A tleap script that builds the chain and sets N, CA, C and O, in Angstrom:
source leaprc.protein.ff14SB
mol = sequence {
  NMET GLU MET LYS ILE LEU ARG ALA TYR PHE
  GLN SER GLU ASN ASP ALA ILE SER ALA GLN
  SER SER LEU ALA SER VAL ARG SER GLN GLN
  LEU PHE ILE ASP GLU ILE PRO PRO GLY PHE
  GLU LYS GLU ILE PHE ILE PRO VAL ILE PRO
  TYR GLY ARG HIE TRP GLY LEU LEU GLN ASP
  VAL ALA ILE GLN GLU ASP GLY ASN LYS ASP
  ASP VAL LYS ASN GLU GLN PRO MET THR HIE
  LEU LEU GLU ALA GLN ILE ALA GLU ASP ASP
  ILE GLU LYS ALA ALA ILE ILE ILE SER ASN
  HIE ASN GLY TYR GLN MET SER CASN
}
set mol.1.N position { 61.986 -25.353 107.183 }
set mol.1.CA position { 60.642 -25.697 106.767 }
set mol.1.C position { 60.666 -25.954 105.263 }
set mol.1.O position { 61.036 -25.087 104.472 }
set mol.2.N position { 60.262 -27.165 104.889 }
set mol.2.CA position { 60.233 -27.518 103.472 }
set mol.2.C position { 58.953 -26.996 102.828 }
set mol.2.O position { 57.863 -27.116 103.386 }
set mol.3.N position { 59.112 -26.415 101.643 }
set mol.3.CA position { 57.982 -25.862 100.909 }
set mol.3.C position { 57.728 -26.735 99.674 }
set mol.3.O position { 58.659 -27.261 99.065 }
set mol.4.N position { 56.463 -26.872 99.328 }
set mol.4.CA position { 56.048 -27.612 98.138 }
set mol.4.C position { 55.361 -26.644 97.181 }
set mol.4.O position { 54.714 -25.685 97.604 }
set mol.5.N position { 55.511 -26.911 95.892 }
set mol.5.CA position { 54.886 -26.065 94.872 }
set mol.5.C position { 53.448 -26.508 94.656 }
set mol.5.O position { 53.170 -27.694 94.476 }
set mol.6.N position { 52.560 -25.562 94.677 }
set mol.6.CA position { 51.134 -25.800 94.457 }
set mol.6.C position { 50.761 -25.160 93.133 }
set mol.6.O position { 51.127 -24.014 92.870 }
set mol.7.N position { 50.039 -25.888 92.299 }
set mol.7.CA position { 49.482 -25.332 91.066 }
set mol.7.C position { 48.023 -25.758 90.987 }
set mol.7.O position { 47.711 -26.948 91.004 }
set mol.8.N position { 47.143 -24.785 90.902 }
set mol.8.CA position { 45.711 -25.069 90.791 }
set mol.8.C position { 45.145 -24.240 89.646 }
set mol.8.O position { 45.602 -23.129 89.375 }
set mol.9.N position { 44.156 -24.792 88.990 }
set mol.9.CA position { 43.537 -24.154 87.835 }
set mol.9.C position { 42.090 -23.822 88.168 }
set mol.9.O position { 41.414 -24.576 88.868 }
set mol.10.N position { 41.622 -22.686 87.658 }
set mol.10.CA position { 40.286 -22.203 87.990 }
set mol.10.C position { 39.546 -21.767 86.734 }
set mol.10.O position { 40.149 -21.384 85.731 }
set mol.11.N position { 38.213 -21.837 86.819 }
set mol.11.CA position { 37.367 -21.445 85.694 }
set mol.11.C position { 37.037 -19.957 85.710 }
set mol.11.O position { 36.388 -19.455 84.792 }
set mol.12.N position { 37.479 -19.254 86.744 }
set mol.12.CA position { 37.262 -17.808 86.774 }
set mol.12.C position { 38.360 -17.141 87.598 }
set mol.12.O position { 38.942 -17.743 88.501 }
set mol.13.N position { 38.618 -15.906 87.266 }
set mol.13.CA position { 39.601 -15.134 88.026 }
set mol.13.C position { 39.125 -14.943 89.461 }
set mol.13.O position { 39.934 -14.954 90.389 }
set mol.14.N position { 37.814 -14.768 89.649 }
set mol.14.CA position { 37.281 -14.574 91.007 }
set mol.14.C position { 37.570 -15.769 91.908 }
set mol.14.O position { 37.944 -15.588 93.067 }
set mol.15.N position { 37.402 -17.008 91.387 }
set mol.15.CA position { 37.703 -18.194 92.189 }
set mol.15.C position { 39.181 -18.245 92.549 }
set mol.15.O position { 39.533 -18.588 93.677 }
set mol.16.N position { 40.042 -17.907 91.605 }
set mol.16.CA position { 41.488 -17.923 91.861 }
set mol.16.C position { 41.870 -16.890 92.914 }
set mol.16.O position { 42.664 -17.182 93.809 }
set mol.17.N position { 41.316 -15.692 92.817 }
set mol.17.CA position { 41.615 -14.635 93.785 }
set mol.17.C position { 41.092 -15.003 95.161 }
set mol.17.O position { 41.761 -14.766 96.167 }
set mol.18.N position { 39.913 -15.574 95.209 }
set mol.18.CA position { 39.328 -15.993 96.480 }
set mol.18.C position { 40.181 -17.084 97.139 }
set mol.18.O position { 40.412 -17.044 98.348 }
set mol.19.N position { 40.645 -18.051 96.351 }
set mol.19.CA position { 41.510 -19.108 96.882 }
set mol.19.C position { 42.829 -18.523 97.370 }
set mol.19.O position { 43.330 -18.908 98.427 }
set mol.20.N position { 43.384 -17.608 96.614 }
set mol.20.CA position { 44.645 -16.971 97.002 }
set mol.20.C position { 44.488 -16.255 98.343 }
set mol.20.O position { 45.359 -16.346 99.208 }
set mol.21.N position { 43.397 -15.559 98.506 }
set mol.21.CA position { 43.129 -14.850 99.750 }
set mol.21.C position { 42.999 -15.826 100.917 }
set mol.21.O position { 43.527 -15.569 101.999 }
set mol.22.N position { 42.308 -16.932 100.710 }
set mol.22.CA position { 42.117 -17.924 101.771 }
set mol.22.C position { 43.414 -18.632 102.138 }
set mol.22.O position { 43.563 -19.096 103.268 }
set mol.23.N position { 44.352 -18.720 101.203 }
set mol.23.CA position { 45.628 -19.371 101.493 }
set mol.23.C position { 46.486 -18.562 102.466 }
set mol.23.O position { 47.537 -19.030 102.903 }
set mol.24.N position { 46.041 -17.355 102.803 }
set mol.24.CA position { 46.748 -16.560 103.813 }
set mol.24.C position { 46.684 -17.242 105.181 }
set mol.24.O position { 47.471 -16.918 106.070 }
set mol.25.N position { 45.758 -18.179 105.354 }
set mol.25.CA position { 45.613 -18.870 106.643 }
set mol.25.C position { 46.618 -20.015 106.799 }
set mol.25.O position { 46.693 -20.620 107.868 }
set mol.26.N position { 47.392 -20.323 105.752 }
set mol.26.CA position { 48.439 -21.347 105.835 }
set mol.26.C position { 49.789 -20.679 105.558 }
set mol.26.O position { 49.854 -19.571 105.028 }
set mol.27.N position { 50.850 -21.372 105.926 }
set mol.27.CA position { 52.183 -20.830 105.661 }
set mol.27.C position { 52.472 -20.975 104.172 }
set mol.27.O position { 52.666 -22.078 103.660 }
set mol.28.N position { 52.496 -19.836 103.495 }
set mol.28.CA position { 52.693 -19.823 102.048 }
set mol.28.C position { 53.560 -18.644 101.659 }
set mol.28.O position { 53.697 -17.673 102.403 }
set mol.29.N position { 54.138 -18.750 100.480 }
set mol.29.CA position { 54.927 -17.650 99.946 }
set mol.29.C position { 54.894 -17.698 98.434 }
set mol.29.O position { 54.530 -18.712 97.838 }
set mol.30.N position { 55.275 -16.602 97.826 }
set mol.30.CA position { 55.344 -16.473 96.373 }
set mol.30.C position { 54.050 -16.896 95.688 }
set mol.30.O position { 54.077 -17.663 94.726 }
set mol.31.N position { 52.923 -16.400 96.179 }
set mol.31.CA position { 51.626 -16.675 95.556 }
set mol.31.C position { 51.441 -15.751 94.367 }
set mol.31.O position { 51.701 -14.551 94.459 }
set mol.32.N position { 50.996 -16.304 93.260 }
set mol.32.CA position { 50.631 -15.449 92.136 }
set mol.32.C position { 49.550 -16.109 91.304 }
set mol.32.O position { 49.393 -17.330 91.302 }
set mol.33.N position { 48.820 -15.281 90.609 }
set mol.33.CA position { 47.754 -15.721 89.705 }
set mol.33.C position { 48.109 -15.234 88.310 }
set mol.33.O position { 48.597 -14.118 88.131 }
set mol.34.N position { 47.859 -16.083 87.329 }
set mol.34.CA position { 48.142 -15.711 85.955 }
set mol.34.C position { 47.050 -16.289 85.059 }
set mol.34.O position { 46.432 -17.301 85.389 }
set mol.35.N position { 46.823 -15.639 83.932 }
set mol.35.CA position { 45.889 -16.194 82.949 }
set mol.35.C position { 46.542 -17.401 82.295 }
set mol.35.O position { 47.753 -17.418 82.076 }
set mol.36.N position { 45.747 -18.398 81.990 }
set mol.36.CA position { 46.255 -19.577 81.311 }
set mol.36.C position { 46.408 -19.216 79.833 }
set mol.36.O position { 45.456 -18.751 79.206 }
set mol.37.N position { 47.605 -19.429 79.275 }
set mol.37.CA position { 47.823 -19.049 77.874 }
set mol.37.C position { 47.090 -19.980 76.919 }
set mol.37.O position { 46.693 -21.078 77.307 }
set mol.38.N position { 46.909 -19.556 75.685 }
set mol.38.CA position { 46.286 -20.423 74.681 }
set mol.38.C position { 47.087 -21.720 74.541 }
set mol.38.O position { 48.298 -21.750 74.758 }
set mol.39.N position { 46.384 -22.776 74.177 }
set mol.39.CA position { 47.046 -24.055 73.979 }
set mol.39.C position { 46.645 -25.106 75.008 }
set mol.39.O position { 47.017 -26.272 74.876 }
set mol.40.N position { 45.900 -24.710 76.019 }
set mol.40.CA position { 45.472 -25.641 77.060 }
set mol.40.C position { 44.027 -26.098 76.851 }
set mol.40.O position { 43.471 -26.792 77.702 }
set mol.41.N position { 43.420 -25.716 75.732 }
set mol.41.CA position { 42.003 -26.015 75.503 }
set mol.41.C position { 41.714 -27.516 75.477 }
set mol.41.O position { 40.623 -27.941 75.856 }
set mol.42.N position { 42.669 -28.313 75.040 }
set mol.42.CA position { 42.439 -29.752 74.919 }
set mol.42.C position { 42.856 -30.525 76.161 }
set mol.42.O position { 42.635 -31.734 76.232 }
set mol.43.N position { 43.451 -29.858 77.137 }
set mol.43.CA position { 43.846 -30.523 78.375 }
set mol.43.C position { 42.609 -30.925 79.162 }
set mol.43.O position { 41.569 -30.272 79.081 }
set mol.44.N position { 42.729 -31.994 79.915 }
set mol.44.CA position { 41.641 -32.426 80.787 }
set mol.44.C position { 42.011 -32.052 82.215 }
set mol.44.O position { 43.103 -32.364 82.690 }
set mol.45.N position { 41.097 -31.385 82.887 }
set mol.45.CA position { 41.293 -30.972 84.269 }
set mol.45.C position { 40.297 -31.723 85.141 }
set mol.45.O position { 39.160 -31.969 84.737 }
set mol.46.N position { 40.734 -32.081 86.333 }
set mol.46.CA position { 39.840 -32.767 87.270 }
set mol.46.C position { 39.796 -31.993 88.576 }
set mol.46.O position { 40.787 -31.365 88.949 }
set mol.47.N position { 38.673 -32.023 89.277 }
set mol.47.CA position { 38.566 -31.287 90.546 }
set mol.47.C position { 39.583 -31.785 91.569 }
set mol.47.O position { 39.918 -32.969 91.606 }
set mol.48.N position { 40.058 -30.879 92.382 }
set mol.48.CA position { 40.951 -31.253 93.482 }
set mol.48.C position { 40.098 -31.871 94.573 }
set mol.48.O position { 39.118 -31.277 95.022 }
set mol.49.N position { 40.478 -33.074 94.996 }
set mol.49.CA position { 39.774 -33.783 96.064 }
set mol.49.C position { 40.805 -34.103 97.138 }
set mol.49.O position { 41.672 -34.945 96.903 }
set mol.50.N position { 40.750 -33.475 98.296 }
set mol.50.CA position { 41.747 -33.768 99.338 }
set mol.50.C position { 41.588 -35.190 99.877 }
set mol.50.O position { 40.478 -35.644 100.154 }
set mol.51.N position { 42.709 -35.875 100.018 }
set mol.51.CA position { 42.746 -37.223 100.596 }
set mol.51.C position { 43.828 -37.264 101.654 }
set mol.51.O position { 44.828 -37.960 101.478 }
set mol.52.N position { 43.659 -36.552 102.726 }
set mol.52.CA position { 44.663 -36.567 103.788 }
set mol.52.C position { 45.924 -35.839 103.376 }
set mol.52.O position { 45.877 -34.853 102.640 }
set mol.53.N position { 47.052 -36.332 103.856 }
set mol.53.CA position { 48.325 -35.634 103.648 }
set mol.53.C position { 48.782 -35.625 102.192 }
set mol.53.O position { 49.470 -34.695 101.772 }
set mol.54.N position { 48.418 -36.628 101.427 }
set mol.54.CA position { 48.899 -36.702 100.042 }
set mol.54.C position { 47.718 -36.584 99.099 }
set mol.54.O position { 46.853 -37.459 99.053 }
set mol.55.N position { 47.691 -35.509 98.360 }
set mol.55.CA position { 46.592 -35.225 97.452 }
set mol.55.C position { 47.169 -34.801 96.127 }
set mol.55.O position { 48.381 -34.616 96.018 }
set mol.56.N position { 46.362 -34.644 95.141 }
set mol.56.CA position { 46.864 -34.498 93.787 }
set mol.56.C position { 47.054 -33.106 93.274 }
set mol.56.O position { 46.644 -32.825 92.148 }
set mol.57.N position { 47.646 -32.221 94.024 }
set mol.57.CA position { 47.831 -30.876 93.516 }
set mol.57.C position { 49.288 -30.439 93.539 }
set mol.57.O position { 49.676 -29.543 92.790 }
set mol.58.N position { 50.084 -31.052 94.376 }
set mol.58.CA position { 51.451 -30.604 94.552 }
set mol.58.C position { 52.419 -31.477 93.793 }
set mol.58.O position { 52.235 -32.689 93.683 }
set mol.59.N position { 53.449 -30.849 93.272 }
set mol.59.CA position { 54.509 -31.626 92.657 }
set mol.59.C position { 55.191 -32.433 93.747 }
set mol.59.O position { 55.173 -32.049 94.916 }
set mol.60.N position { 55.779 -33.528 93.372 }
set mol.60.CA position { 56.536 -34.384 94.287 }
set mol.60.C position { 55.675 -35.007 95.371 }
set mol.60.O position { 56.207 -35.473 96.378 }
set mol.61.N position { 54.394 -35.030 95.200 }
set mol.61.CA position { 53.490 -35.687 96.151 }
set mol.61.C position { 52.624 -36.650 95.351 }
set mol.61.O position { 52.181 -36.323 94.250 }
set mol.62.N position { 52.388 -37.812 95.889 }
set mol.62.CA position { 51.600 -38.818 95.171 }
set mol.62.C position { 50.223 -38.278 94.834 }
set mol.62.O position { 49.596 -37.605 95.651 }
set mol.63.N position { 49.751 -38.575 93.628 }
set mol.63.CA position { 48.430 -38.096 93.207 }
set mol.63.C position { 47.369 -39.101 93.628 }
set mol.63.O position { 47.459 -40.291 93.325 }
set mol.64.N position { 46.387 -38.608 94.315 }
set mol.64.CA position { 45.191 -39.374 94.670 }
set mol.64.C position { 44.038 -38.591 94.073 }
set mol.64.O position { 43.836 -37.428 94.422 }
set mol.65.N position { 43.291 -39.197 93.191 }
set mol.65.CA position { 42.239 -38.429 92.546 }
set mol.65.C position { 40.961 -39.234 92.436 }
set mol.65.O position { 40.983 -40.460 92.325 }
set mol.66.N position { 39.856 -38.525 92.467 }
set mol.66.CA position { 38.540 -39.126 92.325 }
set mol.66.C position { 38.303 -39.512 90.869 }
set mol.66.O position { 37.497 -40.396 90.579 }
set mol.67.N position { 38.995 -38.857 89.970 }
set mol.67.CA position { 38.836 -39.144 88.546 }
set mol.67.C position { 37.783 -38.261 87.918 }
set mol.67.O position { 36.994 -37.612 88.605 }
set mol.68.N position { 37.787 -38.251 86.630 }
set mol.68.CA position { 36.825 -37.479 85.867 }
set mol.68.C position { 35.694 -38.436 85.514 }
set mol.68.O position { 35.788 -39.168 84.529 }
set mol.69.N position { 34.644 -38.436 86.296 }
set mol.69.CA position { 33.553 -39.391 86.148 }
set mol.69.C position { 33.051 -39.434 84.702 }
set mol.69.O position { 32.775 -38.400 84.094 }
set mol.70.N position { 32.942 -40.640 84.173 }
set mol.70.CA position { 32.464 -40.893 82.817 }
set mol.70.C position { 33.317 -40.204 81.749 }
set mol.70.O position { 32.870 -40.026 80.615 }
set mol.71.N position { 34.557 -39.813 82.114 }
set mol.71.CA position { 35.462 -39.149 81.176 }
set mol.71.C position { 34.808 -37.954 80.483 }
set mol.71.O position { 35.054 -37.711 79.301 }
set mol.72.N position { 33.991 -37.222 81.200 }
set mol.72.CA position { 33.338 -36.035 80.657 }
set mol.72.C position { 34.306 -34.864 80.748 }
set mol.72.O position { 34.875 -34.599 81.807 }
set mol.73.N position { 34.487 -34.169 79.640 }
set mol.73.CA position { 35.366 -33.004 79.657 }
set mol.73.C position { 34.686 -31.856 80.381 }
set mol.73.O position { 33.462 -31.814 80.509 }
set mol.74.N position { 35.503 -30.928 80.850 }
set mol.74.CA position { 34.970 -29.772 81.575 }
set mol.74.C position { 34.059 -28.968 80.660 }
set mol.74.O position { 34.363 -28.750 79.487 }
set mol.75.N position { 32.947 -28.538 81.215 }
set mol.75.CA position { 32.004 -27.727 80.448 }
set mol.75.C position { 32.566 -26.335 80.194 }
set mol.75.O position { 32.389 -25.783 79.108 }
set mol.76.N position { 33.227 -25.777 81.168 }
set mol.76.CA position { 33.740 -24.415 81.089 }
set mol.76.C position { 35.267 -24.477 81.090 }
set mol.76.O position { 35.841 -25.227 81.879 }
set mol.77.N position { 35.933 -23.719 80.239 }
set mol.77.CA position { 37.397 -23.802 80.185 }
set mol.77.C position { 38.064 -23.187 81.415 }
set mol.77.O position { 37.513 -22.301 82.069 }
set mol.78.N position { 39.256 -23.680 81.707 }
set mol.78.CA position { 40.062 -23.089 82.771 }
set mol.78.C position { 40.642 -21.788 82.237 }
set mol.78.O position { 41.116 -21.729 81.103 }
set mol.79.N position { 40.602 -20.751 83.058 }
set mol.79.CA position { 41.100 -19.448 82.607 }
set mol.79.C position { 42.277 -18.931 83.419 }
set mol.79.O position { 43.040 -18.094 82.937 }
set mol.80.N position { 42.437 -19.429 84.670 }
set mol.80.CA position { 43.472 -18.877 85.541 }
set mol.80.C position { 44.223 -19.964 86.304 }
set mol.80.O position { 43.668 -20.997 86.679 }
set mol.81.N position { 45.507 -19.686 86.517 }
set mol.81.CA position { 46.397 -20.559 87.257 }
set mol.81.C position { 46.796 -19.848 88.548 }
set mol.81.O position { 47.140 -18.666 88.535 }
set mol.82.N position { 46.748 -20.569 89.649 }
set mol.82.CA position { 47.255 -20.073 90.934 }
set mol.82.C position { 48.456 -20.930 91.281 }
set mol.82.O position { 48.366 -22.157 91.313 }
set mol.83.N position { 49.581 -20.279 91.541 }
set mol.83.CA position { 50.778 -21.009 91.940 }
set mol.83.C position { 51.298 -20.412 93.230 }
set mol.83.O position { 51.262 -19.197 93.425 }
set mol.84.N position { 51.788 -21.284 94.118 }
set mol.84.CA position { 52.305 -20.828 95.414 }
set mol.84.C position { 53.233 -21.883 95.976 }
set mol.84.O position { 53.239 -23.031 95.532 }
set mol.85.N position { 54.011 -21.480 96.953 }
set mol.85.CA position { 54.791 -22.423 97.736 }
set mol.85.C position { 54.093 -22.556 99.080 }
set mol.85.O position { 53.792 -21.558 99.736 }
set mol.86.N position { 53.835 -23.802 99.487 }
set mol.86.CA position { 53.100 -24.087 100.718 }
set mol.86.C position { 53.980 -24.919 101.632 }
set mol.86.O position { 54.651 -25.847 101.181 }
set mol.87.N position { 53.976 -24.585 102.928 }
set mol.87.CA position { 54.723 -25.380 103.897 }
set mol.87.C position { 54.190 -26.808 103.905 }
set mol.87.O position { 52.979 -27.028 103.882 }
set mol.88.N position { 55.092 -27.763 103.936 }
set mol.88.CA position { 54.702 -29.176 103.857 }
set mol.88.C position { 53.673 -29.547 104.926 }
set mol.88.O position { 52.782 -30.356 104.666 }
set mol.89.N position { 53.782 -28.970 106.119 }
set mol.89.CA position { 52.832 -29.267 107.200 }
set mol.89.C position { 51.429 -28.723 106.926 }
set mol.89.O position { 50.468 -29.152 107.564 }
set mol.90.N position { 51.301 -27.795 105.994 }
set mol.90.CA position { 50.009 -27.177 105.691 }
set mol.90.C position { 49.392 -27.692 104.389 }
set mol.90.O position { 48.417 -27.124 103.895 }
set mol.91.N position { 49.954 -28.758 103.837 }
set mol.91.CA position { 49.471 -29.276 102.555 }
set mol.91.C position { 47.990 -29.647 102.621 }
set mol.91.O position { 47.220 -29.289 101.730 }
set mol.92.N position { 47.595 -30.356 103.662 }
set mol.92.CA position { 46.197 -30.804 103.760 }
set mol.92.C position { 45.244 -29.614 103.849 }
set mol.92.O position { 44.199 -29.606 103.198 }
set mol.93.N position { 45.599 -28.615 104.649 }
set mol.93.CA position { 44.754 -27.420 104.759 }
set mol.93.C position { 44.650 -26.711 103.410 }
set mol.93.O position { 43.574 -26.257 103.022 }
set mol.94.N position { 45.776 -26.619 102.696 }
set mol.94.CA position { 45.768 -25.961 101.394 }
set mol.94.C position { 44.894 -26.721 100.396 }
set mol.94.O position { 44.198 -26.106 99.587 }
set mol.95.N position { 44.928 -28.045 100.449 }
set mol.95.CA position { 44.100 -28.864 99.544 }
set mol.95.C position { 42.621 -28.597 99.777 }
set mol.95.O position { 41.844 -28.482 98.829 }
set mol.96.N position { 42.240 -28.500 101.040 }
set mol.96.CA position { 40.840 -28.233 101.374 }
set mol.96.C position { 40.435 -26.849 100.873 }
set mol.96.O position { 39.340 -26.675 100.338 }
set mol.97.N position { 41.315 -25.869 101.046 }
set mol.97.CA position { 41.030 -24.502 100.581 }
set mol.97.C position { 40.832 -24.495 99.070 }
set mol.97.O position { 39.863 -23.923 98.571 }
set mol.98.N position { 41.750 -25.129 98.340 }
set mol.98.CA position { 41.649 -25.157 96.875 }
set mol.98.C position { 40.367 -25.874 96.438 }
set mol.98.O position { 39.678 -25.422 95.524 }
set mol.99.N position { 40.060 -26.974 97.088 }
set mol.99.CA position { 38.838 -27.713 96.775 }
set mol.99.C position { 37.595 -26.866 97.029 }
set mol.99.O position { 36.665 -26.863 96.223 }
set mol.100.N position { 37.580 -26.148 98.151 }
set mol.100.CA position { 36.434 -25.303 98.499 }
set mol.100.C position { 36.232 -24.145 97.529 }
set mol.100.O position { 35.137 -23.587 97.449 }
set mol.101.N position { 37.276 -23.779 96.795 }
set mol.101.CA position { 37.184 -22.677 95.842 }
set mol.101.C position { 37.145 -23.183 94.400 }
set mol.101.O position { 37.505 -22.468 93.466 }
set mol.102.N position { 36.698 -24.437 94.239 }
set mol.102.CA position { 36.495 -25.020 92.911 }
set mol.102.C position { 37.781 -25.122 92.095 }
set mol.102.O position { 37.778 -24.902 90.884 }
set mol.103.N position { 38.873 -25.456 92.768 }
set mol.103.CA position { 40.143 -25.618 92.083 }
set mol.103.C position { 40.235 -26.951 91.362 }
set mol.103.O position { 39.628 -27.940 91.772 }
set mol.104.N position { 40.994 -26.960 90.293 }
set mol.104.CA position { 41.220 -28.151 89.485 }
set mol.104.C position { 42.712 -28.419 89.378 }
set mol.104.O position { 43.534 -27.530 89.602 }
set mol.105.N position { 43.049 -29.645 89.036 }
set mol.105.CA position { 44.409 -30.009 88.703 }
set mol.105.C position { 44.405 -30.544 87.288 }
set mol.105.O position { 43.373 -30.985 86.783 }
set mol.106.N position { 45.564 -30.502 86.651 }
set mol.106.CA position { 45.649 -31.026 85.299 }
set mol.106.C position { 45.758 -32.538 85.383 }
set mol.106.O position { 46.556 -33.065 86.158 }
set mol.107.N position { 44.971 -33.228 84.600 }
set mol.107.CA position { 45.044 -34.687 84.544 }
set mol.107.C position { 46.284 -35.077 83.759 }
set mol.107.O position { 46.530 -34.556 82.671 }
set mol.108.N position { 47.056 -35.986 84.308 }
set mol.108.CA position { 48.303 -36.390 83.634 }
set mol.108.C position { 48.080 -37.561 82.743 }
set mol.108.O position { 49.016 -38.034 82.099 }
savepdb mol mol.pdb
quit
């Protein structure tokens, strides 16, 4: 079973913990939450929007994104990072979970 790395950013520790808990419904391993260190204040984050099998949260997967409408920066800073390994077959379910818990991805 091939695993993909998931990285999602959240505006609160509660959202990150809630997403981590919900990811128990998919095949995942090595889940952890960490505070985002200083230096990310100028980064632009965009909401995770699932688009079928390939969505913009996992490394090595094509990014499909809705975009940051009107190039408006986030009102509230990202404070926590959730990282996990997700089974490739569960990528779509994981994207929906992250989206439902207000997860963001870093805009490249």
